[in-house]
Each structure stands twice: as C-alpha cells, then as structure tokens.
SETI-724285 format. One record per atom (N, C-alpha, C, O): x, y, z negated. Coordinates in Angstrom, 3 decimals, m for minus. Last residue first. Layout:
<vextors>
<vextor x="X" y="Y" z="Z"/>
...
</vextors>
This chain:
<vextors>
<vextor x="59.543" y="24.996" z="43.321"/>
<vextor x="60.385" y="26.185" z="43.653"/>
<vextor x="61.795" y="25.937" z="43.159"/>
<vextor x="62.667" y="26.790" z="43.325"/>
<vextor x="58.185" y="22.835" z="42.767"/>
<vextor x="58.755" y="22.723" z="44.074"/>
<vextor x="59.737" y="23.934" z="44.276"/>
<vextor x="60.581" y="23.950" z="45.172"/>
<vextor x="57.032" y="23.634" z="40.410"/>
<vextor x="57.963" y="22.440" z="40.339"/>
<vextor x="58.627" y="22.407" z="41.577"/>
<vextor x="59.756" y="21.917" z="41.535"/>
<vextor x="55.215" y="25.521" z="41.194"/>
<vextor x="56.285" y="25.874" z="40.301"/>
<vextor x="57.405" y="24.804" z="40.346"/>
<vextor x="58.591" y="25.131" z="40.318"/>
<vextor x="53.453" y="23.889" z="42.546"/>
<vextor x="53.983" y="24.888" z="43.197"/>
<vextor x="55.234" y="25.498" z="42.593"/>
<vextor x="56.160" y="25.923" z="43.285"/>
<vextor x="52.416" y="22.324" z="40.442"/>
<vextor x="53.182" y="21.640" z="41.556"/>
<vextor x="53.944" y="22.773" z="42.410"/>
<vextor x="55.029" y="22.493" z="42.920"/>
<vextor x="51.236" y="24.147" z="38.883"/>
<vextor x="52.421" y="23.352" z="38.293"/>
<vextor x="53.210" y="22.778" z="39.479"/>
<vextor x="54.440" y="22.753" z="39.510"/>
<vextor x="49.075" y="24.852" z="40.602"/>
<vextor x="50.183" y="25.972" z="40.066"/>
<vextor x="51.451" y="25.219" z="39.648"/>
<vextor x="52.568" y="25.594" z="40.004"/>
<vextor x="47.771" y="22.451" z="40.873"/>
<vextor x="48.412" y="23.107" z="42.069"/>
<vextor x="49.503" y="24.139" z="41.704"/>
<vextor x="50.565" y="24.282" z="42.310"/>
<vextor x="46.836" y="22.147" z="38.261"/>
<vextor x="47.880" y="21.171" z="38.939"/>
<vextor x="48.606" y="21.658" z="40.190"/>
<vextor x="49.760" y="21.359" z="40.497"/>
<vextor x="45.214" y="24.300" z="38.075"/>
<vextor x="46.361" y="24.281" z="37.104"/>
<vextor x="47.526" y="23.256" z="37.769"/>
<vextor x="48.738" y="23.466" z="37.803"/>
<vextor x="43.300" y="23.409" z="39.831"/>
<vextor x="43.914" y="24.572" z="40.029"/>
<vextor x="45.299" y="24.726" z="39.243"/>
<vextor x="46.311" y="25.209" z="39.751"/>
<vextor x="42.509" y="20.950" z="38.487"/>
<vextor x="42.756" y="20.933" z="39.820"/>
<vextor x="43.723" y="22.236" z="40.139"/>
<vextor x="44.823" y="22.058" z="40.663"/>
<vextor x="41.329" y="22.086" z="36.028"/>
<vextor x="42.499" y="21.234" z="36.057"/>
<vextor x="43.173" y="21.074" z="37.317"/>
<vextor x="44.404" y="21.053" z="37.302"/>
<vextor x="39.106" y="23.704" z="37.178"/>
<vextor x="40.346" y="24.250" z="36.261"/>
<vextor x="41.494" y="23.357" z="36.288"/>
<vextor x="42.603" y="23.819" z="36.557"/>
<vextor x="37.657" y="21.475" z="38.189"/>
<vextor x="38.225" y="22.638" z="39.004"/>
<vextor x="39.424" y="23.199" z="38.281"/>
<vextor x="40.566" y="23.155" z="38.738"/>
<vextor x="37.107" y="20.079" z="35.739"/>
<vextor x="37.800" y="19.442" z="36.925"/>
<vextor x="38.490" y="20.399" z="37.655"/>
<vextor x="39.707" y="20.326" z="37.826"/>
<vextor x="35.685" y="22.167" z="34.326"/>
<vextor x="36.839" y="21.640" z="33.750"/>
<vextor x="37.725" y="20.916" z="34.825"/>
<vextor x="38.941" y="21.104" z="34.834"/>
<vextor x="33.364" y="22.418" z="35.996"/>
<vextor x="34.386" y="23.519" z="35.817"/>
<vextor x="35.690" y="23.165" z="35.231"/>
<vextor x="36.712" y="23.763" z="35.566"/>
<vextor x="32.326" y="19.776" z="35.508"/>
<vextor x="32.842" y="20.211" z="36.981"/>
<vextor x="33.701" y="21.409" z="36.821"/>
<vextor x="34.745" y="21.458" z="37.471"/>
<vextor x="31.734" y="19.696" z="32.792"/>
<vextor x="32.771" y="18.771" z="33.415"/>
<vextor x="33.268" y="19.111" z="34.722"/>
<vextor x="34.411" y="18.833" z="35.085"/>
<vextor x="29.944" y="21.835" z="32.646"/>
<vextor x="31.177" y="21.901" z="31.978"/>
<vextor x="32.175" y="20.882" z="32.623"/>
<vextor x="33.312" y="21.229" z="32.941"/>
<vextor x="27.797" y="20.573" z="34.346"/>
<vextor x="28.505" y="21.856" z="34.799"/>
<vextor x="29.844" y="22.065" z="34.031"/>
<vextor x="30.824" y="22.442" z="34.674"/>
<vextor x="27.306" y="18.292" z="32.767"/>
<vextor x="27.826" y="18.145" z="34.176"/>
<vextor x="28.439" y="19.453" z="34.712"/>
<vextor x="29.444" y="19.445" z="35.423"/>
<vextor x="26.346" y="19.627" z="30.323"/>
<vextor x="27.577" y="18.844" z="30.357"/>
<vextor x="28.107" y="18.477" z="31.823"/>
<vextor x="29.322" y="18.381" z="31.997"/>
<vextor x="23.855" y="20.732" z="31.532"/>
<vextor x="25.068" y="21.699" z="30.989"/>
<vextor x="26.349" y="20.963" z="30.875"/>
<vextor x="27.388" y="21.504" z="31.252"/>
<vextor x="22.521" y="18.512" z="32.268"/>
<vextor x="22.977" y="19.380" z="33.236"/>
<vextor x="24.170" y="20.307" z="32.694"/>
<vextor x="25.205" y="20.552" z="33.313"/>
<vextor x="22.290" y="17.331" z="29.650"/>
<vextor x="23.049" y="16.603" z="30.640"/>
<vextor x="23.565" y="17.540" z="31.926"/>
<vextor x="24.656" y="17.415" z="32.483"/>
<vextor x="20.603" y="19.414" z="28.533"/>
<vextor x="21.886" y="19.043" z="27.947"/>
<vextor x="22.812" y="18.386" z="28.952"/>
<vextor x="23.962" y="18.796" z="29.112"/>
<vextor x="18.396" y="19.200" z="30.219"/>
<vextor x="19.098" y="20.424" z="30.064"/>
<vextor x="20.465" y="20.157" z="29.745"/>
<vextor x="21.400" y="20.535" z="30.451"/>
<vextor x="17.645" y="16.488" z="29.569"/>
<vextor x="17.824" y="17.058" z="30.812"/>
<vextor x="18.696" y="18.250" z="30.942"/>
<vextor x="19.647" y="18.265" z="31.724"/>
<vextor x="17.050" y="16.819" z="26.838"/>
<vextor x="18.060" y="15.904" z="27.195"/>
<vextor x="18.549" y="16.268" z="28.826"/>
<vextor x="19.735" y="16.291" z="29.157"/>
<vextor x="14.753" y="18.395" z="26.971"/>
<vextor x="15.971" y="18.994" z="26.377"/>
<vextor x="17.202" y="18.075" z="26.755"/>
<vextor x="18.295" y="18.603" z="26.964"/>
<vextor x="12.822" y="16.804" z="28.226"/>
<vextor x="13.253" y="17.941" z="28.791"/>
<vextor x="14.599" y="18.586" z="28.338"/>
<vextor x="15.382" y="19.167" z="29.090"/>
<vextor x="12.701" y="14.824" z="26.297"/>
<vextor x="13.252" y="14.452" z="27.782"/>
<vextor x="13.694" y="15.661" z="28.365"/>
<vextor x="14.773" y="15.711" z="28.956"/>
<vextor x="11.727" y="16.116" z="24.163"/>
<vextor x="12.814" y="15.590" z="23.963"/>
<vextor x="13.577" y="15.285" z="25.393"/>
<vextor x="14.781" y="15.464" z="25.580"/>
<vextor x="9.227" y="17.067" z="25.130"/>
<vextor x="10.086" y="18.022" z="24.846"/>
<vextor x="11.539" y="17.497" z="24.657"/>
<vextor x="12.490" y="18.233" z="24.920"/>
<vextor x="7.985" y="14.504" z="25.454"/>
<vextor x="8.201" y="15.327" z="26.590"/>
<vextor x="9.321" y="16.426" z="26.335"/>
<vextor x="10.192" y="16.664" z="27.171"/>
<vextor x="7.989" y="13.552" z="22.756"/>
<vextor x="8.852" y="12.882" z="23.727"/>
<vextor x="8.936" y="13.731" z="24.996"/>
<vextor x="9.996" y="13.665" z="25.619"/>
<vextor x="6.212" y="15.444" z="21.767"/>
<vextor x="7.491" y="15.532" z="21.095"/>
<vextor x="8.437" y="14.773" z="22.263"/>
<vextor x="9.481" y="15.299" z="22.649"/>
<vextor x="3.810" y="14.732" z="23.095"/>
<vextor x="4.398" y="16.074" z="23.252"/>
<vextor x="5.746" y="16.139" z="23.008"/>
<vextor x="6.502" y="16.737" z="23.773"/>
<vextor x="3.468" y="12.207" z="22.067"/>
<vextor x="3.639" y="12.430" z="23.656"/>
<vextor x="4.301" y="13.843" z="23.916"/>
<vextor x="5.157" y="14.050" z="24.777"/>
<vextor x="3.048" y="12.872" z="19.460"/>
<vextor x="4.170" y="11.893" z="19.742"/>
<vextor x="4.471" y="12.159" z="21.398"/>
<vextor x="5.611" y="12.286" z="21.845"/>
<vextor x="0.692" y="14.162" z="19.635"/>
<vextor x="1.904" y="14.843" z="19.266"/>
<vextor x="3.219" y="14.100" z="19.587"/>
<vextor x="4.265" y="14.658" z="19.918"/>
<vextor x="m1.023" y="12.197" z="20.562"/>
<vextor x="m0.779" y="13.356" z="21.321"/>
<vextor x="0.426" y="14.153" z="20.852"/>
<vextor x="1.106" y="14.766" z="21.674"/>
<vextor x="m0.775" y="10.368" z="18.296"/>
<vextor x="m0.310" y="9.947" z="19.546"/>
<vextor x="m0.058" y="11.188" z="20.608"/>
<vextor x="0.910" y="11.199" z="21.369"/>
<vextor x="m2.102" y="12.073" z="16.467"/>
<vextor x="m0.717" y="11.566" z="16.243"/>
<vextor x="m0.209" y="11.199" z="17.522"/>
<vextor x="0.843" y="11.734" z="17.874"/>
<vextor x="m4.568" y="12.257" z="17.428"/>
<vextor x="m3.823" y="13.473" z="17.338"/>
<vextor x="m2.425" y="13.044" z="17.055"/>
<vextor x="m1.544" y="13.789" z="17.485"/>
<vextor x="m5.369" y="9.575" z="17.489"/>
<vextor x="m5.205" y="10.141" z="18.687"/>
<vextor x="m4.505" y="11.391" z="18.585"/>
<vextor x="m3.818" y="11.721" z="19.551"/>
<vextor x="m5.453" y="8.964" z="14.617"/>
<vextor x="m4.275" y="8.324" z="15.536"/>
<vextor x="m4.251" y="9.111" z="16.805"/>
<vextor x="m3.135" y="9.356" z="17.263"/>
<vextor x="m7.584" y="9.750" z="13.207"/>
<vextor x="m6.455" y="10.666" z="13.398"/>
<vextor x="m5.386" y="10.129" z="14.294"/>
<vextor x="m4.479" y="10.867" z="14.677"/>
<vextor x="m9.620" y="7.708" z="13.143"/>
<vextor x="m9.826" y="9.135" z="13.270"/>
<vextor x="m8.838" y="9.991" z="13.699"/>
<vextor x="m9.091" y="10.910" z="14.477"/>
<vextor x="m8.092" y="5.310" z="13.374"/>
<vextor x="m9.061" y="5.611" z="14.489"/>
<vextor x="m9.567" y="7.098" z="14.549"/>
<vextor x="m9.874" y="7.673" z="15.594"/>
<vextor x="m6.750" y="5.562" z="10.971"/>
<vextor x="m6.032" y="5.500" z="12.285"/>
<vextor x="m6.901" y="5.761" z="13.357"/>
<vextor x="m6.478" y="6.443" z="14.290"/>
<vextor x="m8.865" y="5.423" z="9.118"/>
<vextor x="m7.836" y="6.812" z="9.278"/>
<vextor x="m7.183" y="6.628" z="10.616"/>
<vextor x="m7.101" y="7.610" z="11.354"/>
<vextor x="m9.875" y="2.926" z="9.594"/>
<vextor x="m10.735" y="4.110" z="9.797"/>
<vextor x="m9.900" y="5.382" z="10.106"/>
<vextor x="m10.106" y="6.179" z="11.022"/>
<vextor x="m7.581" y="1.645" z="8.638"/>
<vextor x="m8.141" y="1.398" z="9.978"/>
<vextor x="m9.064" y="2.592" z="10.339"/>
<vextor x="m8.909" y="3.162" z="11.420"/>
<vextor x="m7.748" y="2.371" z="5.961"/>
<vextor x="m6.589" y="2.717" z="6.841"/>
<vextor x="m6.904" y="2.489" z="8.266"/>
<vextor x="m6.399" y="3.264" z="9.078"/>
<vextor x="m10.154" y="1.140" z="5.208"/>
<vextor x="m9.988" y="2.739" z="5.075"/>
<vextor x="m8.805" y="3.156" z="6.074"/>
<vextor x="m8.896" y="4.106" z="6.851"/>
<vextor x="m9.545" y="m1.473" z="5.532"/>
<vextor x="m10.597" y="m0.927" z="6.329"/>
<vextor x="m10.492" y="0.493" z="6.298"/>
<vextor x="m10.730" y="1.108" z="7.338"/>
<vextor x="m7.546" y="m1.744" z="3.338"/>
<vextor x="m7.363" y="m2.011" z="4.796"/>
<vextor x="m8.184" y="m1.207" z="5.725"/>
<vextor x="m7.713" y="m0.419" z="6.546"/>
<vextor x="m9.138" y="m1.206" z="1.170"/>
<vextor x="m8.091" y="m0.348" z="1.569"/>
<vextor x="m7.726" y="m0.478" z="3.075"/>
<vextor x="m7.628" y="0.464" z="3.862"/>
<vextor x="m10.882" y="m3.508" z="1.491"/>
<vextor x="m11.529" y="m2.082" z="1.514"/>
<vextor x="m10.430" y="m1.196" z="1.785"/>
<vextor x="m10.650" y="m0.343" z="2.645"/>
<vextor x="m9.066" y="m5.419" z="0.878"/>
<vextor x="m9.780" y="m5.349" z="2.230"/>
<vextor x="m10.465" y="m4.034" z="2.654"/>
<vextor x="m10.588" y="m3.592" z="3.796"/>
<vextor x="m8.451" y="m4.909" z="m1.633"/>
<vextor x="m7.410" y="m4.921" z="m0.627"/>
<vextor x="m8.134" y="m4.644" z="0.847"/>
<vextor x="m7.784" y="m3.828" z="1.699"/>
<vextor x="m10.950" y="m5.241" z="m2.955"/>
<vextor x="m10.366" y="m3.894" z="m2.911"/>
<vextor x="m9.254" y="m3.835" z="m1.784"/>
<vextor x="m9.146" y="m2.830" z="m1.082"/>
<vextor x="m11.050" y="m8.026" z="m2.402"/>
<vextor x="m12.115" y="m7.042" z="m1.983"/>
<vextor x="m11.498" y="m5.676" z="m1.900"/>
<vextor x="m11.535" y="m5.033" z="m0.851"/>
<vextor x="m8.892" y="m8.921" z="m3.986"/>
<vextor x="m9.000" y="m9.150" z="m2.556"/>
<vextor x="m9.952" y="m8.187" z="m1.895"/>
<vextor x="m9.607" y="m7.592" z="m0.874"/>
<vextor x="m9.841" y="m8.050" z="m6.459"/>
<vextor x="m8.729" y="m7.457" z="m5.901"/>
<vextor x="m8.673" y="m7.786" z="m4.442"/>
<vextor x="m8.394" y="m6.866" z="m3.674"/>
<vextor x="m11.947" y="m9.782" z="m7.010"/>
<vextor x="m12.151" y="m8.467" z="m6.967"/>
<vextor x="m10.989" y="m7.632" z="m6.261"/>
<vextor x="m11.242" y="m6.644" z="m5.573"/>
<vextor x="m10.572" y="m12.225" z="m6.889"/>
<vextor x="m11.673" y="m12.016" z="m5.964"/>
<vextor x="m11.761" y="m10.527" z="m5.771"/>
<vextor x="m11.682" y="m10.009" z="m4.658"/>
<vextor x="m8.935" y="m11.828" z="m9.199"/>
<vextor x="m8.321" y="m12.100" z="m7.919"/>
<vextor x="m9.230" y="m11.782" z="m6.875"/>
<vextor x="m8.812" y="m11.097" z="m5.941"/>
<vextor x="m10.214" y="m11.895" z="m11.615"/>
<vextor x="m10.023" y="m10.717" z="m10.991"/>
<vextor x="m9.599" y="m10.774" z="m9.597"/>
<vextor x="m9.870" y="m9.844" z="m8.838"/>
<vextor x="m10.512" y="m14.638" z="m12.219"/>
<vextor x="m11.787" y="m13.844" z="m12.039"/>
<vextor x="m11.484" y="m12.587" z="m11.328"/>
<vextor x="m12.294" y="m12.144" z="m10.513"/>
<vextor x="m7.847" y="m15.219" z="m12.415"/>
<vextor x="m8.660" y="m15.942" z="m11.332"/>
<vextor x="m9.908" y="m15.167" z="m11.215"/>
<vextor x="m10.376" y="m15.033" z="m10.084"/>
<vextor x="m7.032" y="m13.617" z="m14.597"/>
<vextor x="m6.472" y="m13.392" z="m13.308"/>
<vextor x="m7.326" y="m14.014" z="m12.296"/>
<vextor x="m7.556" y="m13.353" z="m11.283"/>
<vextor x="m8.158" y="m14.849" z="m16.738"/>
<vextor x="m8.775" y="m13.559" z="m16.419"/>
<vextor x="m8.264" y="m13.277" z="m15.152"/>
<vextor x="m9.034" y="m12.632" z="m14.441"/>
<vextor x="m6.451" y="m17.167" z="m16.677"/>
<vextor x="m7.945" y="m17.250" z="m16.518"/>
<vextor x="m8.755" y="m16.016" z="m16.085"/>
<vextor x="m9.726" y="m16.031" z="m15.328"/>
<vextor x="m3.924" y="m16.189" z="m17.103"/>
<vextor x="m4.311" y="m16.741" z="m15.982"/>
<vextor x="m5.922" y="m16.743" z="m15.757"/>
<vextor x="m6.471" y="m16.340" z="m14.732"/>
<vextor x="m3.699" y="m12.848" z="m18.863"/>
<vextor x="m3.638" y="m14.267" z="m18.754"/>
<vextor x="m4.197" y="m14.742" z="m17.502"/>
<vextor x="m4.865" y="m13.982" z="m16.802"/>
<vextor x="m3.424" y="m10.018" z="m19.270"/>
<vextor x="m4.676" y="m10.775" z="m19.920"/>
<vextor x="m4.467" y="m12.257" z="m19.738"/>
<vextor x="m5.104" y="m12.968" z="m20.515"/>
<vextor x="m1.549" y="m8.915" z="m17.845"/>
<vextor x="m1.341" y="m8.969" z="m19.307"/>
<vextor x="m2.402" y="m9.904" z="m19.983"/>
<vextor x="m2.228" y="m10.445" z="m21.075"/>
<vextor x="m2.471" y="m8.939" z="m15.384"/>
<vextor x="m1.244" y="m9.587" z="m15.563"/>
<vextor x="m0.854" y="m9.857" z="m17.051"/>
<vextor x="m0.082" y="m10.735" z="m17.438"/>
<vextor x="m4.665" y="m7.196" z="m15.491"/>
<vextor x="m4.789" y="m8.677" z="m15.636"/>
<vextor x="m3.542" y="m9.474" z="m15.636"/>
<vextor x="m3.610" y="m10.676" z="m15.893"/>
<vextor x="m3.420" y="m4.747" z="m15.654"/>
<vextor x="m4.213" y="m5.302" z="m16.799"/>
<vextor x="m4.433" y="m6.717" z="m16.751"/>
<vextor x="m4.411" y="m7.416" z="m17.764"/>
<vextor x="m2.108" y="m4.534" z="m13.239"/>
<vextor x="m1.281" y="m4.583" z="m14.368"/>
<vextor x="m2.120" y="m5.104" z="m15.737"/>
<vextor x="m1.598" y="m5.720" z="m16.666"/>
<vextor x="m4.330" y="m4.788" z="m11.449"/>
<vextor x="m3.353" y="m5.811" z="m11.525"/>
<vextor x="m2.480" y="m5.752" z="m12.723"/>
<vextor x="m2.104" y="m6.806" z="m13.235"/>
<vextor x="m5.634" y="m2.548" z="m12.008"/>
<vextor x="m6.265" y="m3.742" z="m12.333"/>
<vextor x="m5.313" y="m4.839" z="m12.340"/>
<vextor x="m5.434" y="m5.762" z="m13.146"/>
<vextor x="m3.698" y="m0.518" z="m11.199"/>
<vextor x="m4.157" y="m0.639" z="m12.455"/>
<vextor x="m4.722" y="m2.001" z="m13.027"/>
<vextor x="m4.439" y="m2.492" z="m14.120"/>
<vextor x="m3.683" y="m1.082" z="m8.484"/>
<vextor x="m2.393" y="m1.395" z="m9.310"/>
<vextor x="m2.860" y="m1.397" z="m10.795"/>
<vextor x="m2.411" y="m2.253" z="m11.558"/>
<vextor x="m6.287" y="m0.279" z="m7.830"/>
<vextor x="m5.700" y="m1.697" z="m7.507"/>
<vextor x="m4.598" y="m2.025" z="m8.450"/>
<vextor x="m4.569" y="m3.063" z="m9.110"/>
<vextor x="m6.111" y="2.368" z="m8.446"/>
<vextor x="m7.204" y="1.494" z="m9.121"/>
<vextor x="m6.663" y="0.081" z="m8.994"/>
<vextor x="m6.600" y="m0.658" z="m9.977"/>
<vextor x="m4.283" y="3.342" z="m6.717"/>
<vextor x="m4.054" y="3.256" z="m8.204"/>
<vextor x="m4.923" y="2.439" z="m8.811"/>
<vextor x="m4.514" y="1.753" z="m9.748"/>
<vextor x="m5.339" y="2.762" z="m4.221"/>
<vextor x="m4.114" y="2.145" z="m4.482"/>
<vextor x="m3.872" y="2.194" z="m6.141"/>
<vextor x="m3.364" y="1.255" z="m6.754"/>
<vextor x="m7.634" y="4.639" z="m4.269"/>
<vextor x="m7.835" y="3.000" z="m4.284"/>
<vextor x="m6.684" y="2.384" z="m4.620"/>
<vextor x="m6.814" y="1.398" z="m5.345"/>
<vextor x="m6.188" y="7.002" z="m4.408"/>
<vextor x="m7.003" y="6.567" z="m5.693"/>
<vextor x="m7.280" y="5.047" z="m5.431"/>
<vextor x="m7.148" y="4.257" z="m6.366"/>
<vextor x="m4.840" y="6.847" z="m1.952"/>
<vextor x="m4.052" y="6.770" z="m3.197"/>
<vextor x="m4.916" y="6.342" z="m4.354"/>
<vextor x="m4.541" y="5.499" z="m5.169"/>
<vextor x="m7.183" y="7.320" z="m0.402"/>
<vextor x="m6.389" y="6.001" z="m0.200"/>
<vextor x="m5.506" y="5.799" z="m1.554"/>
<vextor x="m5.486" y="4.718" z="m2.144"/>
<vextor x="m7.829" y="9.839" z="m1.035"/>
<vextor x="m8.756" y="8.893" z="m1.318"/>
<vextor x="m8.024" y="7.422" z="m1.285"/>
<vextor x="m8.310" y="6.528" z="m2.081"/>
<vextor x="m5.569" y="11.047" z="0.132"/>
<vextor x="m5.657" y="11.338" z="m1.427"/>
<vextor x="m6.844" y="10.174" z="m1.717"/>
<vextor x="m6.686" y="9.575" z="m2.781"/>
<vextor x="m5.801" y="10.652" z="2.763"/>
<vextor x="m4.830" y="9.907" z="2.139"/>
<vextor x="m4.996" y="10.048" z="0.628"/>
<vextor x="m4.551" y="9.155" z="m0.093"/>
<vextor x="m8.149" y="12.254" z="3.065"/>
<vextor x="m8.244" y="10.867" z="3.517"/>
<vextor x="m7.193" y="10.069" z="2.705"/>
<vextor x="m7.491" y="9.053" z="2.077"/>
<vextor x="m7.072" y="14.904" z="2.711"/>
<vextor x="m8.119" y="14.361" z="1.837"/>
<vextor x="m8.471" y="12.676" z="2.015"/>
<vextor x="m9.002" y="12.012" z="1.125"/>
<vextor x="m5.202" y="14.800" z="4.752"/>
<vextor x="m4.808" y="14.817" z="3.469"/>
<vextor x="m5.907" y="14.394" z="2.440"/>
<vextor x="m5.670" y="13.657" z="1.483"/>
<vextor x="m6.986" y="14.934" z="6.861"/>
<vextor x="m6.192" y="13.806" z="6.789"/>
<vextor x="m5.506" y="13.661" z="5.452"/>
<vextor x="m5.237" y="12.539" z="5.023"/>
<vextor x="m7.994" y="17.480" z="6.575"/>
<vextor x="m8.971" y="16.151" z="6.702"/>
<vextor x="m8.044" y="14.865" z="6.321"/>
<vextor x="m8.412" y="13.958" z="5.574"/>
<vextor x="m5.680" y="19.017" z="6.898"/>
<vextor x="m6.410" y="19.107" z="5.704"/>
<vextor x="m7.478" y="17.725" z="5.446"/>
<vextor x="m7.665" y="17.138" z="4.381"/>
<vextor x="m4.809" y="18.400" z="9.480"/>
<vextor x="m4.135" y="18.024" z="8.512"/>
<vextor x="m4.887" y="17.973" z="7.099"/>
<vextor x="m4.728" y="17.051" z="6.299"/>
<vextor x="m6.757" y="19.563" z="11.055"/>
<vextor x="m6.773" y="18.169" z="11.079"/>
<vextor x="m6.019" y="17.552" z="9.857"/>
<vextor x="m6.375" y="16.519" z="9.291"/>
<vextor x="m6.073" y="22.107" z="10.726"/>
<vextor x="m7.342" y="21.702" z="10.428"/>
<vextor x="m7.565" y="20.353" z="10.341"/>
<vextor x="m8.471" y="19.914" z="9.632"/>
<vextor x="m3.294" y="22.267" z="11.561"/>
<vextor x="m3.730" y="22.563" z="10.107"/>
<vextor x="m5.123" y="22.070" z="9.613"/>
<vextor x="m5.363" y="21.711" z="8.460"/>
<vextor x="m2.070" y="19.504" z="13.285"/>
<vextor x="m2.668" y="20.857" z="13.231"/>
<vextor x="m3.066" y="21.022" z="11.851"/>
<vextor x="m3.169" y="20.080" z="11.065"/>
<vextor x="0.623" y="17.226" z="12.014"/>
<vextor x="m0.724" y="17.564" z="12.440"/>
<vextor x="m0.999" y="19.057" z="12.515"/>
<vextor x="m0.274" y="19.837" z="11.897"/>
<vextor x="3.015" y="16.593" z="10.738"/>
<vextor x="3.065" y="16.973" z="12.131"/>
<vextor x="1.641" y="17.426" z="12.760"/>
<vextor x="1.572" y="17.927" z="13.882"/>
<vextor x="2.340" y="15.474" z="8.347"/>
<vextor x="3.164" y="16.657" z="8.345"/>
<vextor x="3.190" y="17.305" z="9.811"/>
<vextor x="3.388" y="18.513" z="9.941"/>
<vextor x="1.200" y="13.138" z="8.676"/>
<vextor x="0.046" y="14.220" z="8.515"/>
<vextor x="0.935" y="15.582" z="8.779"/>
<vextor x="0.446" y="16.587" z="9.294"/>
<vextor x="3.058" y="11.134" z="8.991"/>
<vextor x="2.417" y="11.680" z="10.291"/>
<vextor x="1.591" y="12.908" z="10.057"/>
<vextor x="1.279" y="13.654" z="10.985"/>
<vextor x="3.791" y="10.939" z="6.419"/>
<vextor x="4.868" y="11.448" z="7.288"/>
<vextor x="4.251" y="11.887" z="8.624"/>
<vextor x="4.737" y="12.793" z="9.302"/>
<vextor x="1.610" y="9.614" z="5.266"/>
<vextor x="1.911" y="10.953" z="4.902"/>
<vextor x="2.947" y="11.610" z="5.766"/>
<vextor x="2.953" y="12.840" z="5.822"/>
<vextor x="1.671" y="7.186" z="6.621"/>
<vextor x="0.667" y="8.130" z="6.971"/>
<vextor x="0.993" y="9.528" z="6.439"/>
<vextor x="0.682" y="10.523" z="7.094"/>
<vextor x="3.939" y="6.148" z="5.227"/>
<vextor x="3.849" y="6.215" z="6.672"/>
<vextor x="2.864" y="7.233" z="7.119"/>
<vextor x="3.197" y="8.086" z="7.941"/>
<vextor x="2.969" y="5.996" z="2.817"/>
<vextor x="4.245" y="6.958" z="3.060"/>
<vextor x="4.189" y="7.206" z="4.545"/>
<vextor x="4.367" y="8.322" z="5.032"/>
<vextor x="0.919" y="4.086" z="2.888"/>
<vextor x="0.691" y="5.594" z="2.447"/>
<vextor x="1.851" y="6.619" z="2.834"/>
<vextor x="1.675" y="7.807" z="3.101"/>
<vextor x="2.341" y="1.737" z="3.409"/>
<vextor x="1.432" y="2.444" z="4.421"/>
<vextor x="1.028" y="3.899" z="4.082"/>
<vextor x="0.844" y="4.755" z="4.947"/>
<vextor x="3.965" y="1.616" z="1.207"/>
<vextor x="4.541" y="1.805" z="2.408"/>
<vextor x="3.673" y="2.346" z="3.529"/>
<vextor x="4.043" y="3.154" z="4.381"/>
<vextor x="1.976" y="1.209" z="m0.768"/>
<vextor x="2.859" y="2.457" z="m0.932"/>
<vextor x="3.434" y="2.647" z="0.511"/>
<vextor x="3.390" y="3.774" z="1.003"/>
<vextor x="0.837" y="m1.164" z="0.063"/>
<vextor x="0.007" y="m0.079" z="0.057"/>
<vextor x="0.876" y="1.339" z="m0.023"/>
<vextor x="0.524" y="2.373" z="0.547"/>
</vextors>
C-alpha cells in the first residue's frame, strides 16, 4: 500500500492545479484506508491466531477495496498523467535533438580548427 501511495503521490506533483486538488483528496482517502488496514493488522497480531482468522476475511475485503480505489484513481487521473508523460517525452526528444545538433557543430568547428592548425604546423615545419 505504501509503495502504491508513493507512486501516486509522485504523479500528483505533475498535474494541473485543479486536477491536483482532486487527486490529493483521493490519495488522502487511500491513506486513511491504509491506516485502518495497518491498525487492524497490528491489533490482531497482538490478539492471537483465533482472532487473526476472523479478521483475515475483513482485511481481505479492505485490501480489495483499496485496490478498487486505486483502479478508480487511475481511471480518473491516468489520462492526465499519460498526457503529461507524452508532453515531457516530446520536450525531451526536442531537447536531445538540439543538444545533438550543438554537439555536431562543435565537433565540426573543432575538426576545422585542427585541420587549419595542422596546415600551419606543416608549413612551419617545411620552412
């Protein structure tokens, strides 16, 4: 549950403000579900095996509820995250293209400079 929440929280930081507020509320609700789950597990771990058997069914239901809420979250906000991912990938590709072009130009200028210096050295050596 913690890993899922951490992943969702990372995605919220990239959302638009209006969407982010809704997503934050959704995540807050998921945290409450996780906290109830953890509390029940801790209490039952101390109570013994008989109590654990009874509680296991309840916990399985809470886990399925948590998974359903995560699925609902992804259906609601996943498109926004995918759109931002696509935008980021486009920006990244454009920046890489610019960097490659700049590196190619620097390499070309350096090669020309080296060729000119070689000519100067050859001319000086022949004298």
